[in-house]
ZAKE-186581 format. One line per 10 residues: number of its first residue (from 1); for each residue x, y, z of N, C-alpha, C. Coordinates in steps of 0.05 Angstrom, whole numbers, m for minus. Example, Ala and Ser with C-alpha at 12.3 -4.5 7.8 and 13.67 -1.06 7.14 Angstrom:
! ZAKE-186581
1> 264:m114:156:246:m90:156:264:m66:156; 257:m45:142:273:m21:143:258:1:157
//
This chain:
! ZAKE-186581
1> m789:2085:2436:m814:2092:2431:m820:2064:2405; m852:2055:2418:m862:2034:2398:m877:2051:2378; m879:2045:2355:m883:2056:2334:m898:2038:2322; m903:2020:2328:m923:1997:2310:m932:1977:2335; m958:1977:2329:m973:1954:2341:m967:1931:2335; m958:1916:2358:m942:1884:2352:m961:1867:2343; m998:1872:2360:m1020:1858:2348:m1020:1854:2322; m1021:1882:2318:m1029:1901:2291:m1003:1880:2269; m983:1881:2277:m965:1882:2256:m964:1844:2255; m973:1833:2271:m975:1794:2262:m994:1791:2259
11> m1027:1810:2261:m1043:1795:2246:m1043:1805:2217; m1019:1821:2212:m1023:1840:2179:m1006:1817:2173; m983:1812:2185:m971:1789:2162:m982:1763:2175; m1003:1756:2189:m1010:1730:2188:m1047:1738:2160; m1050:1756:2161:m1064:1755:2132:m1048:1755:2105; m1025:1766:2104:m1011:1759:2084:m1007:1736:2074; m1001:1718:2095:m993:1694:2093:m1018:1679:2084; m1037:1689:2100:m1058:1669:2093:m1067:1689:2057; m1061:1698:2049:m1069:1714:2028:m1045:1700:2003; m1022:1693:2013:m1008:1675:1993:m1012:1659:1982
21> m1018:1638:2001:m1027:1620:2004:m1052:1612:1982; m1077:1633:1995:m1100:1636:1963:m1083:1630:1943; m1063:1658:1937:m1056:1662:1922:m1036:1632:1892; m1037:1617:1918:m1016:1594:1908:m1037:1571:1900; m1062:1566:1910:m1080:1545:1906:m1103:1565:1874; m1107:1589:1876:m1106:1605:1856:m1091:1603:1823; m1068:1591:1828:m1054:1604:1815:m1052:1575:1798; m1047:1550:1818:m1053:1527:1812:m1068:1517:1810; m1096:1524:1807:m1122:1522:1801:m1132:1526:1760; m1115:1549:1762:m1120:1567:1739:m1100:1552:1720
31> m1070:1543:1729:m1059:1528:1717:m1071:1505:1708; m1080:1485:1722:m1098:1460:1720:m1122:1463:1700; m1132:1484:1700:m1157:1499:1676:m1150:1493:1652; m1127:1518:1650:m1112:1520:1625:m1098:1508:1619; m1085:1490:1628:m1066:1460:1615:m1046:1467:1606; m1036:1495:1602:m1014:1504:1596:m999:1485:1574; m984:1498:1563:m968:1475:1539:m956:1458:1550; m950:1453:1582:m945:1424:1585:m969:1400:1587; m993:1409:1582:m1024:1391:1582:m1034:1376:1568; m1014:1388:1543:m1029:1381:1516:m1022:1337:1513
41> m1040:1333:1515:m1036:1301:1504:m1018:1293:1482; m994:1277:1486:m984:1273:1469:m989:1252:1441; m980:1255:1426:m990:1238:1398:m975:1212:1396; m982:1193:1403:m957:1165:1402:m967:1156:1383; m946:1136:1374:m945:1118:1346:m946:1089:1343; m950:1084:1367:m945:1057:1368:m979:1040:1349; m1000:1056:1356:m1015:1038:1339:m1014:1049:1314; m1008:1067:1296:m1007:1077:1267:m976:1053:1262; m963:1055:1271:m938:1038:1266:m950:1008:1269; m963:1004:1288:m965:964:1286:m990:969:1267
51> m1000:985:1252:m1009:978:1230:m996:981:1195; m973:986:1200:m952:987:1175:m946:959:1187; m937:953:1212:m927:924:1211:m942:900:1202; m974:917:1212:m998:887:1202:m992:882:1162; m988:909:1151:m983:903:1131:m959:893:1109; m933:895:1131:m914:882:1133:m919:848:1131; m927:847:1153:m944:814:1156:m951:800:1128; m983:815:1124:m990:802:1098:m974:810:1076; m957:821:1064:m945:828:1050:m924:805:1051; m912:793:1071:m880:767:1076:m906:741:1064
61> m930:743:1078:m939:713:1066:m948:713:1037; m960:735:1026:m960:734:1006:m938:737:981; m919:738:1001:m886:746:975:m888:711:979; m885:696:996:m881:669:1008:m908:647:979; m933:657:984:m950:641:964:m939:649:944; m928:672:923:m918:680:895:m894:662:893; m887:657:913:m850:652:910:m868:613:910; m876:598:909:m891:571:914:m903:574:887; m917:588:873:m931:590:847:m913:598:832; m899:605:837:m873:615:811:m857:593:810
71> m853:581:831:m831:548:826:m854:526:816; m870:518:817:m901:509:805:m895:512:782; m906:535:774:m909:545:738:m887:532:725; m865:530:732:m839:527:713:m832:491:713; m847:478:723:m845:448:731:m877:435:699; m854:425:690:m873:416:666:m895:395:674; m884:382:688:m908:359:707:m909:359:736; m926:355:745:m927:347:778:m944:320:781; m924:309:798:m941:286:811:m955:288:831; m974:264:829:m999:268:850:m987:273:878
81> m957:263:883:m941:262:909:m935:293:905; m920:305:890:m920:325:897:m939:350:896; m956:347:877:m989:360:881:m995:362:916; m992:342:927:m1007:340:957:m981:350:975; m956:356:969:m943:362:979:m952:400:979; m944:401:958:m954:431:951:m981:441:967; m1010:426:964:m1023:430:975:m1022:437:1013; m991:417:1021:m995:412:1045:m983:441:1056; m967:448:1043:m949:470:1040:m960:497:1041; m985:497:1027:m1004:521:1034:m1017:516:1059
91> m1028:498:1058:m1039:500:1085:m1032:509:1112; m1000:487:1112:m988:499:1134:m983:528:1131; m979:540:1115:m976:568:1112:m1001:582:1124; m1013:577:1104:m1038:588:1116:m1046:588:1144; m1045:568:1162:m1049:553:1191:m1029:579:1207; m1001:589:1190:m976:599:1211:m991:629:1203; m1008:632:1180:m1009:669:1177:m1033:668:1190; m1048:650:1197:m1078:658:1215:m1069:663:1239; m1045:643:1255:m1037:659:1275:m1023:684:1277; m1012:688:1260:m994:718:1250:m1024:732:1258
101> m1048:724:1239:m1065:754:1243:m1078:754:1265; m1080:737:1289:m1087:736:1306:m1076:745:1327; m1045:749:1328:m1036:752:1336:m1033:789:1340; m1031:793:1315:m1041:822:1303:m1061:833:1314; m1084:823:1326:m1109:833:1327:m1109:843:1357; m1092:816:1372:m1092:818:1405:m1068:841:1411; m1049:846:1396:m1025:872:1402:m1045:893:1397; m1055:899:1369:m1066:923:1369:m1089:934:1396; m1103:912:1396:m1119:922:1421:m1116:929:1440; m1091:913:1451:m1077:928:1470:m1064:947:1474
111> m1052:960:1449:m1043:989:1445:m1059:999:1439; m1076:1003:1428:m1102:1024:1429:m1116:1026:1460; m1117:1011:1479:m1116:1015:1500:m1100:1027:1524; m1067:1011:1504:m1051:1026:1524:m1050:1058:1515; m1065:1072:1488:m1055:1092:1481:m1069:1120:1494; m1098:1103:1497:m1114:1116:1507:m1117:1118:1534; m1099:1109:1552:m1096:1108:1578:m1074:1125:1583; m1053:1132:1568:m1022:1138:1570:m1034:1162:1555; m1045:1173:1552:m1048:1196:1526:m1065:1219:1552; m1082:1215:1565:m1091:1219:1585:m1078:1236:1610
121> m1063:1209:1617:m1044:1205:1643:m1030:1223:1642; m1010:1219:1617:m985:1240:1619:m999:1275:1610; m1017:1275:1593:m1030:1309:1596:m1039:1318:1627; m1048:1294:1639:m1049:1308:1666:m1030:1307:1680; m1014:1295:1688:m984:1290:1700:m966:1312:1690; m971:1326:1665:m962:1352:1666:m968:1379:1669; m998:1374:1667:m1013:1399:1680:m1006:1393:1721; m1005:1374:1733:m996:1376:1754:m967:1383:1763; m952:1379:1744:m921:1380:1745:m920:1421:1749; m941:1433:1727:m938:1452:1724:m949:1468:1747
131> m977:1452:1764:m996:1467:1783:m972:1464:1814; m948:1447:1807:m927:1442:1837:m908:1470:1839; m904:1480:1806:m888:1495:1807:m897:1522:1806; m921:1523:1801:m933:1546:1804:m942:1553:1829; m936:1527:1856:m945:1540:1876:m915:1540:1887; m901:1536:1885:m868:1533:1903:m866:1569:1894; m864:1588:1880:m856:1615:1895:m876:1621:1911; m898:1619:1907:m917:1632:1936:m903:1616:1956; m909:1588:1963:m891:1585:1982:m868:1591:2004; m848:1594:1979:m827:1613:1990:m835:1632:2006
141> m852:1654:1986:m862:1682:2000:m870:1669:2028; m890:1656:2033:m895:1642:2058:m880:1640:2073; m857:1629:2073:m834:1625:2092:m812:1646:2096; m817:1670:2077:m803:1693:2082:m816:1717:2104; m849:1712:2092:m868:1727:2110:m869:1718:2155; m868:1683:2147:m869:1675:2170:m846:1681:2188; m823:1682:2176:m798:1685:2191:m797:1715:2198; m810:1739:2198:m822:1757:2201:m834:1759:2226; m849:1740:2225:m860:1736:2258:m853:1724:2281; m828:1717:2278:m813:1705:2292:m799:1734:2310
151> m798:1758:2301:m787:1779:2327:m811:1799:2313; m834:1806:2326:m845:1824:2315:m832:1853:2334; m827:1880:2323:m820:1902:2337:m838:1916:2349; m822:1919:2370:m847:1939:2393:m852:1913:2416; m856:1890:2403:m863:1868:2428:m844:1859:2439; m837:1856:2466:m823:1854:2490:m830:1833:2499; m813:1816:2527:m823:1805:2547:m829:1779:2545; m842:1758:2564:m845:1724:2570:m869:1720:2534; m889:1745:2536:m904:1737:2513:m895:1735:2483; m868:1754:2483:m863:1755:2453:m845:1731:2447
161> m830:1727:2470:m809:1703:2471:m830:1679:2469; m847:1672:2467:m864:1650:2472:m873:1646:2439; m885:1676:2438:m895:1673:2401:m867:1670:2384; m850:1678:2397:m829:1673:2377:m817:1644:2378; m820:1631:2395:m816:1603:2394:m826:1580:2374; m868:1598:2371:m888:1590:2360:m871:1583:2331; m868:1619:2335:m863:1616:2296:m841:1611:2292; m819:1596:2304:m796:1591:2295:m804:1561:2283; m823:1546:2304:m838:1526:2293:m851:1518:2266; m861:1543:2260:m880:1544:2234:m857:1555:2214
171> m841:1565:2228:m816:1571:2207:m803:1543:2192; m793:1519:2206:m782:1504:2208:m808:1482:2195; m828:1493:2195:m851:1461:2179:m856:1486:2152; m854:1510:2151:m857:1516:2120:m829:1507:2105; m809:1512:2117:m784:1509:2101:m789:1476:2100; m802:1461:2108:m795:1433:2105:m813:1432:2082; m845:1442:2085:m860:1443:2063:m850:1455:2038; m827:1483:2033:m824:1486:2007:m807:1465:2001; m785:1452:2013:m763:1429:2006:m790:1409:1995; m795:1398:2008:m818:1376:1992:m839:1390:1967
181> m840:1410:1964:m852:1417:1952:m834:1418:1923; m812:1427:1929:m784:1424:1908:m784:1399:1895; m790:1375:1906:m784:1357:1900:m799:1342:1876; m836:1353:1891:m858:1338:1870:m854:1347:1844; m849:1365:1842:m854:1365:1809:m835:1348:1787; m807:1340:1797:m790:1324:1783:m794:1291:1790; m814:1290:1808:m821:1266:1819:m844:1263:1797; m862:1275:1793:m885:1275:1775:m873:1274:1749; m854:1287:1738:m844:1286:1710:m827:1266:1708; m825:1257:1724:m809:1228:1726:m830:1205:1714
191> m860:1197:1723:m879:1202:1717:m894:1189:1688; m889:1214:1687:m900:1220:1659:m882:1212:1638; m849:1228:1642:m839:1217:1626:m833:1179:1622; m844:1166:1651:m842:1137:1638:m856:1129:1622; m886:1141:1632:m903:1130:1600:m899:1143:1574; m889:1159:1573:m888:1163:1543:m859:1155:1539; m839:1135:1559:m822:1126:1544:m823:1092:1533; m845:1088:1550:m855:1062:1547:m873:1062:1523; m883:1078:1508:m900:1080:1485:m880:1080:1459; m867:1095:1468:m836:1100:1443:m824:1073:1448
201> m820:1064:1467:m796:1039:1467:m811:1013:1450; m838:1012:1450:m856:998:1435:m863:1006:1405; m863:1030:1405:m858:1044:1373:m843:1033:1357; m809:1039:1367:m792:1022:1364:m782:1000:1358; m800:985:1375:m795:955:1364:m809:946:1349; m835:959:1349:m852:957:1322:m840:959:1297; m827:985:1298:m810:991:1277:m787:974:1263; m778:965:1279:m754:943:1273:m766:918:1269; m791:910:1278:m799:879:1274:m808:885:1242; m818:908:1236:m831:919:1206:m810:910:1189
211> m789:928:1195:m761:931:1177:m753:894:1170; m747:890:1199:m741:849:1200:m760:833:1181; m785:839:1182:m808:820:1163:m802:827:1138; m799:854:1134:m795:870:1100:m776:855:1092; m747:855:1095:m731:839:1096:m723:816:1088; m736:797:1097:m744:769:1104:m734:756:1066; m711:733:1072:m714:725:1047:m732:700:1042; m733:692:1015:m768:674:1011:m745:647:1019; m730:639:1020:m721:610:1020:m736:587:999; m733:567:1007:m742:545:985:m771:552:988
221> m778:545:952:m812:545:955:m819:530:970; m842:531:983:m850:519:1003:m850:517:1028; m825:538:1037:m823:530:1057:m832:552:1081; m848:571:1070:m853:602:1081:m843:611:1099; m811:618:1090:m795:625:1113:m803:650:1120; m812:676:1098:m810:698:1110:m837:697:1127; m855:677:1124:m889:679:1142:m871:683:1173; m856:649:1178:m839:646:1193:m827:675:1206; m812:684:1202:m798:709:1204:m819:717:1221; m845:725:1206:m858:747:1212:m873:737:1248
231> m879:709:1251:m884:691:1266:m864:700:1287; m843:693:1285:m821:703:1308:m816:737:1319; m815:745:1296:m826:776:1308:m847:781:1318; m869:771:1317:m889:783:1328:m892:766:1358; m885:746:1355:m883:731:1389:m858:745:1402; m842:761:1396:m826:775:1399:m837:803:1412; m846:818:1392:m866:842:1410:m885:828:1421; m905:817:1423:m913:803:1449:m900:801:1477; m879:784:1477:m863:796:1501:m855:814:1503; m851:834:1483:m840:862:1485:m860:875:1508
241> m878:879:1495:m905:892:1504:m916:882:1533; m909:857:1534:m909:845:1568:m900:854:1586; m871:865:1579:m853:869:1591:m849:898:1599; m859:914:1581:m865:942:1579:m889:955:1593; m917:937:1583:m937:951:1591:m942:939:1620; m933:921:1637:m939:911:1659:m918:889:1669; m903:892:1662:m879:874:1659:m864:884:1688; m846:873:1696:m823:873:1718:m811:902:1712; m804:899:1689:m789:934:1685:m805:954:1690; m834:949:1674:m839:983:1682:m849:978:1715
251> m854:954:1730:m852:960:1762:m832:976:1775; m815:959:1764:m792:964:1779:m780:1003:1775; m795:1005:1750:m790:1039:1743:m812:1046:1757; m835:1041:1771:m850:1048:1786:m842:1062:1809; m838:1031:1818:m819:1042:1849:m803:1055:1852; m781:1061:1836:m765:1076:1838:m779:1108:1841; m800:1117:1821:m811:1143:1825:m826:1146:1848; m838:1115:1858:m866:1116:1881:m841:1131:1904; m816:1117:1904:m797:1130:1923:m794:1154:1921; m791:1173:1900:m789:1193:1903:m813:1202:1915
261> m827:1207:1908:m849:1212:1914:m858:1212:1945; m848:1189:1961:m856:1187:1991:m833:1205:1993; m806:1210:1992:m784:1225:2002:m790:1248:2000; m819:1252:1981:m828:1286:1982:m840:1288:2008; m866:1269:2006:m885:1269:2022:m872:1264:2055; m858:1259:2057:m840:1248:2076:m824:1274:2092; m824:1295:2080:m809:1322:2082:m834:1348:2102; m854:1339:2089:m879:1350:2100:m888:1351:2122; m892:1370:2148:m891:1363:2172:m921:1350:2182; m917:1317:2194:m941:1321:2204:m948:1305:2230
271> m961:1312:2253:m975:1337:2240:m964:1364:2246; m987:1377:2232:m966:1413:2228:m954:1417:2262; m938:1444:2260:m924:1449:2290:m953:1473:2295; m969:1463:2322:m987:1475:2335:m1019:1467:2322; m1013:1448:2304:m1050:1446:2296:m1049:1424:2319
//
């Protein structure tokens, strides 16, 4: 004795599936609108650290200049040749410092731009990570409901078998969709972590360069050795920024993350069964 109208049961389950999908979309939209805890833009320290570096570079040059002045003051007489040599050393030190200040300006401009891009990007990625996580629970329920369509109580015969076969195809597709969605949050998280890791690495290098310049010895008066140390440190920092902000190291990491995203996408059936 049939107690349930199979057509009604199928329609009811289909409505539940649609409702679950809509719920997933609404949950995702709400998560995107609220941003959640993960949607807050990170406070990077690269620019502020670089301002401290600038102060160290200026102090290093002043230390060199003072070292030369102190050495000159103890001399009872200064020959014309020595006077020329002192003036030449001061000029050379100034030229070197002007180059350092130019490098600092270029670096700071790049860091300001990088923070302006990376901050909102990380916040957006964290939100998208939450969106995918919010969708997963609903998608799992969709898979469970779709499985019920495989065998409707009270429905027998060829029509039921054909319907069950179609439902099986849907079940497989939904299962693959769920599997793909499970990888997406971790893939997105990798991209967000990459952005944060880059900015953190740059900040760390800036701190090391600042310490290196601050501890540089003065050397022979007129050599402007501290200023030379600053030049070498700033040149190295530029190379590091090139590597992290747009070089091969960064691209290799991005390629790895893109591979995860592509793998997730490949798990979603295209075309969808029955479409």
